[in-house]
C-alpha positions as CSV (number, residue, x, y, z in Angstrom):
1,M,86.9,177.1,85.8
2,T,84.4,174.8,84.0
3,P,82.3,176.0,81.1
4,C,78.6,175.2,81.3
5,L,75.3,176.3,79.8
6,I,72.2,177.2,81.7
7,A,68.7,177.6,80.2
8,L,66.4,180.3,81.6
9,G,62.7,180.4,81.1
10,A,59.5,181.9,82.5
11,N,55.9,182.4,81.5
12,L,54.3,183.9,84.7
13,N,54.5,187.4,86.2
14,D,57.1,189.9,84.7
15,R,59.0,187.4,82.7
16,L,61.9,189.7,81.6
17,A,62.4,191.0,85.1
18,S,62.6,187.4,86.4
19,L,65.0,186.3,83.8
20,T,67.2,189.3,84.2
21,A,67.3,188.9,88.0
22,A,68.1,185.1,87.6
23,A,71.0,185.8,85.3
24,A,72.4,188.4,87.8
25,A,71.9,186.0,90.7
26,V,73.9,183.3,88.8
27,D,76.7,185.8,88.2
28,A,76.8,186.6,91.9
29,L,77.3,182.9,92.9
30,P,80.6,182.1,94.6
31,R,83.4,181.0,92.2
32,T,81.0,181.6,89.2
33,R,80.6,184.2,86.5
34,V,78.3,184.6,83.6
35,L,80.3,185.1,80.5
36,E,77.5,185.9,78.2
37,T,73.7,185.8,78.1
38,S,71.6,185.4,75.0
39,N,68.6,187.5,74.1
40,F,65.4,186.5,75.8
41,V,62.8,185.5,73.1
42,P,59.2,184.3,73.3
43,S,58.4,180.6,72.6
44,H,55.1,178.7,72.5
45,P,54.7,176.3,75.5
46,V,55.7,172.7,74.6
47,G,53.8,169.8,76.2
48,G,51.4,169.9,79.1
49,D,48.6,172.4,79.4
50,C,50.0,175.8,80.2
51,A,49.1,177.7,77.0
52,A,46.4,179.7,78.8
53,D,49.2,181.3,81.0
54,G,50.9,182.8,77.9
55,E,54.1,182.3,76.0
56,F,57.4,181.5,77.7
57,L,60.3,183.9,77.5
58,N,63.5,181.8,77.1
59,G,67.3,182.4,76.9
60,V,70.6,180.7,77.6
61,A,73.6,181.8,79.7
62,L,77.2,180.7,79.2
63,V,78.8,180.3,82.6
64,D,82.3,179.6,84.0
65,T,82.2,178.0,87.5
66,K,84.3,176.1,90.0
67,L,81.2,174.7,91.7
68,S,80.5,171.1,91.2
69,P,77.4,170.1,89.0
70,H,75.4,169.2,92.1
71,Q,76.4,172.4,93.9
72,L,75.5,174.5,90.9
73,M,72.2,172.8,90.5
74,S,71.4,173.3,94.2
75,E,72.2,177.0,93.8
76,L,70.0,177.3,90.7
77,H,67.1,175.8,92.7
78,A,67.7,178.3,95.5
79,I,67.6,181.2,93.0
80,E,64.3,179.8,91.6
81,G,62.9,179.9,95.2
82,Q,64.1,183.4,95.7
83,L,62.2,184.5,92.5
84,G,59.0,182.9,93.6
85,R,59.0,179.4,92.3
86,Q,57.7,176.8,94.8
87,R,58.7,173.4,93.3
88,E,56.0,171.6,95.2
89,L,53.4,173.8,93.4
90,W,55.0,173.6,90.0
91,Q,56.2,170.0,89.7
92,S,54.9,169.4,86.2
93,R,57.7,169.0,83.6
94,W,55.9,171.3,81.2
95,G,53.7,173.4,83.5
96,S,53.6,177.2,83.9
97,R,56.2,178.7,86.2
98,P,57.6,182.1,87.3
99,I,61.2,181.0,86.6
100,D,62.9,177.8,85.4
101,L,66.6,177.2,85.4
102,D,68.1,174.1,83.8
103,L,71.7,172.9,83.7
104,L,72.2,172.0,80.0
105,L,75.8,171.1,79.8
106,Y,78.7,171.0,82.3
107,A,81.8,170.7,80.2
108,D,82.0,167.1,78.9
109,E,80.6,165.5,82.0
110,V,77.8,162.9,81.8
111,I,75.7,162.5,85.0
112,D,72.7,160.1,85.2
113,Q,71.2,160.4,88.6
114,P,67.6,160.7,89.8
115,L,67.9,164.4,90.7
116,L,70.5,165.4,88.0
117,R,70.8,164.5,84.4
118,V,73.6,166.2,82.4
119,P,73.5,166.8,79.5
120,H,69.9,167.9,79.7
121,P,68.0,165.0,77.9
122,R,65.7,167.3,75.9
123,M,68.1,170.1,74.9
124,T,69.0,169.0,71.4
125,F,65.6,169.1,69.8
126,R,64.3,172.3,71.5
127,P,64.8,175.2,69.1
128,F,64.4,177.8,71.9
129,V,67.4,176.2,73.6
130,M,69.6,175.2,70.7
131,E,69.3,178.5,68.7
132,H,70.7,180.4,71.7
133,A,73.2,177.8,72.9
134,V,74.9,177.5,69.5
135,K,75.4,181.2,69.3
136,L,77.1,181.3,72.7
137,A,79.2,178.2,72.5
138,P,79.2,176.6,69.0
139,T,82.3,174.5,69.7
140,L,81.1,173.1,73.0
141,R,80.6,169.4,72.6
142,H,77.7,167.2,73.6
143,P,79.5,164.3,75.3
144,E,76.8,161.7,74.6
145,L,76.4,162.6,71.0
146,D,80.1,163.3,70.4
147,A,79.2,166.4,68.3
148,T,79.6,170.1,68.7
149,L,76.5,172.2,69.3
150,A,77.0,173.8,65.9
151,E,77.0,170.3,64.2
152,I,73.8,169.3,66.1
153,E,72.1,172.5,65.2
154,R,73.0,172.2,61.5
155,Q,71.4,168.8,61.5
156,R,68.3,170.0,63.3
157,T,67.7,173.0,60.9
158,R,68.2,170.8,57.8
159,G,65.0,169.0,58.9
160,V,64.6,165.5,60.3
161,D,62.2,162.7,59.5
162,G,62.3,161.0,62.9
163,V,63.6,160.8,66.4
164,R,65.2,158.0,68.3
165,V,64.1,157.1,71.8
166,A,66.9,155.7,74.0
167,G,65.9,153.6,76.9
168,T,65.6,150.1,78.3
169,P,63.6,147.4,76.5
170,A,60.7,148.0,78.9
171,A,60.7,151.7,78.1
172,R,60.9,151.1,74.3
173,A,58.0,148.6,74.5
174,A,55.9,150.9,76.7
175,V,56.4,153.9,74.4
176,A,55.4,151.9,71.3
177,E,52.3,150.5,73.0
178,A,51.3,153.9,74.3
179,L,51.7,155.6,70.9
180,V,49.8,152.9,69.0
181,G,47.0,152.8,71.6
182,R,46.7,156.6,71.6
183,S,45.9,157.3,68.0
184,E,45.0,155.5,64.8
185,R,47.6,157.7,63.1
186,F,50.3,155.4,64.6
187,S,51.2,152.0,63.3
188,L,53.8,149.5,64.7
189,D,56.2,147.6,62.5
190,P,58.7,145.1,63.7
191,V,62.3,145.4,62.4
192,S,65.3,143.1,62.3
193,S,65.9,143.1,66.1
194,S,63.3,141.3,68.3
195,H,63.8,144.1,70.8
196,D,63.4,147.1,68.5
197,C,60.4,148.4,66.6
198,R,59.5,151.3,64.4
199,V,56.4,153.4,65.0
200,T,55.2,155.2,61.9
201,L,53.1,158.4,62.2
202,D,50.7,159.2,59.3
203,W,50.7,163.0,59.0
204,D,49.5,165.8,56.7
205,P,51.0,165.2,53.2
206,N,51.6,168.9,52.9
207,H,54.4,168.5,55.4
208,L,56.1,165.6,53.7
209,T,59.3,165.8,51.7
210,A,58.5,162.5,49.9
211,P,54.9,161.5,49.2
212,G,53.6,158.7,51.3
213,E,56.3,158.9,53.9
214,G,56.0,160.0,57.5
215,P,58.5,160.5,60.4
216,K,59.9,157.3,61.8
217,L,60.2,157.1,65.5
218,Q,62.9,154.5,66.0
219,I,62.9,153.0,69.5
220,L,66.5,151.8,70.2
221,A,68.4,150.4,73.2
222,D,71.1,152.4,75.0
223,T,73.7,150.1,73.4
224,A,72.9,151.8,70.1
225,A,74.7,154.9,71.2
226,P,77.1,155.1,68.1
227,L,74.0,155.6,65.9
228,L,72.5,158.4,68.0
229,P,74.1,161.4,66.4
230,A,72.3,160.6,63.1
231,T,69.0,161.7,64.6
232,P,67.6,163.8,67.5
233,T,67.5,161.5,70.6
234,L,65.0,161.5,73.5
235,W,66.5,160.0,76.6
236,L,63.9,158.3,78.9
237,C,66.2,157.6,81.8
238,D,65.0,160.6,83.9
239,A,61.3,160.2,83.2
240,E,58.6,158.2,85.0
241,A,57.0,155.4,83.0
242,D,53.6,157.2,82.8
243,E,55.4,160.3,81.3
244,W,57.2,158.5,78.5
245,H,54.6,159.0,75.8
246,E,54.0,162.6,76.9
247,E,57.8,163.1,76.5
248,L,57.7,161.8,73.0
249,F,54.7,163.9,72.0
250,A,56.4,167.0,73.3
251,T,59.5,166.0,71.2
252,I,57.3,165.7,68.1
253,E,55.8,169.1,68.9
254,C,59.3,170.6,69.0
255,L,60.6,168.9,65.8
256,W,57.4,169.3,63.7
257,P,55.4,172.3,65.0
258,G,51.7,172.1,64.1
259,L,51.8,168.4,63.3
């Protein structure tokens, strides 16, 4: 059996009933069992424009399975459909939905394909994921960051002053250009590498740990992987180009609520 983590969320209809039914359906899958499910707790919507539909209810399930990652993901999509989610109607990454099931980790496997990205590229800086995941499986390792969930969560809760964005040179340049063009609060500074840059955000001094400093959004190449555990990392590989800056703003919202 292979240990994995699945995130569950909903902000439409009877949220608790949907999440409870989803967990039971996962437990009923062939060669699969749910070992433990976290509490389901409310969270403010991140990114997009779904606040009018109300808060999400989120939780995480620790699962053992003999299904392959692709088989498991296919079954999760089928469960979503059974519980009323029509993906063609709820395609937005951050939109409202009656149920949302995400494969966060599948043991130590790394999968980078158009329809499946494991580990989940946004799990490590989402408090409504990490707070549950670390309670269920503190020693489970994130294979790309080479750190346990407990180590990653300790870093997150200590507070961070930036986030790295991992992607191609084109992605890094596009994100920097989008940020600087979007708000006067951003400024672009070159650093030692001709391919890297640092985008500095000027924010409310009341939030700062040191006067005059803001969070640094370091835009790095994939080859900088050994540096990534030092800071929360946003992976752009599964995002469309026109979503990159939205991904980053959603990340900022998770790391610095109310910024």
